[in-house]
N, C-alpha and C positions, 0 to 999 in steps of 0.2 A: 310531530313530525322527526326529530333524531333518528328517533329509532326505524320511527320505520323508512330514513333512509340507509341505516343497515341492516333493515331485513333482504333473506338471500328466499326467492321465486324456488320451487319445490315442485317440478314436474308429475303428477302420476299418472301411472296408465294399466287397465282391464294385464290384470295376469295369473297367476294360475300359483298356488303349493301346486307342489306336486313329489312325489318319495318316487323314488327308481327302486329298484333291486336292481343289485350286481355281485355276482360271486370275486371272493376275497385274489382273487385272477388279474379280475376286469378291471378292479376297483380304479388306481393308480390311473390305468389311459381312461378312465372318464369324470376321474378332479381334474385332470389337464387338460380336456380337452370344455371341461362347462367351464372354471378358467379361463384359459385363452379364449373365451367369444361371451365372461366375462359373465357371466349365472350366477346370480346367487346362491350356495353352500346352503340351508341355513344348522342345517342337522346329520350328525352321522352319524347310524345305533350296528354296532360290530352283533351279530345273529349268528345262521346258519350260510344268510347272504350279507356284505352288507346293505341295509339300508339309507340312502344319502335321496334326505325334504332337500326341497332347491323350491325357492321363487322362482320363478323365468315368466316375458314378457310374453304377450298374445304371441307380437311380431317375432319374436324369436322360437317358436313349437316348431316348425320344419327341425328344426337342429338337432331336437332328438332324432328326430327321423333318420338323419344323418349317421348319427352317431349310431342307432341303430338299438336304444335301450329301453326294455320295458318300464312301460309307467303302467299302478297304481292307485287310487287312491284319490285324483286326480281332484283338487276344489277348489273352485275358482276365486278369488282375494284380489285384494289390492296389491299393487305392488310397486314401490317406491322405488322412481329409475334416476 
């Protein structure tokens, strides 16, 4: 019973893993906006452009439209909030 009292609840919701491609010039602004909106960056890959993979809850998808970034390879997965 003691272990049950120490347990924490974790809320999960449907979200997306999305790869965003931006120029080097726009990358810092994008990272700032993602962090400001508490959107988790899971990987950053540097090529001709910068590819930033994020996990985003479904209810925050409109933030990407406000930031005005191009999304590619969007796949649904569970995201921990």
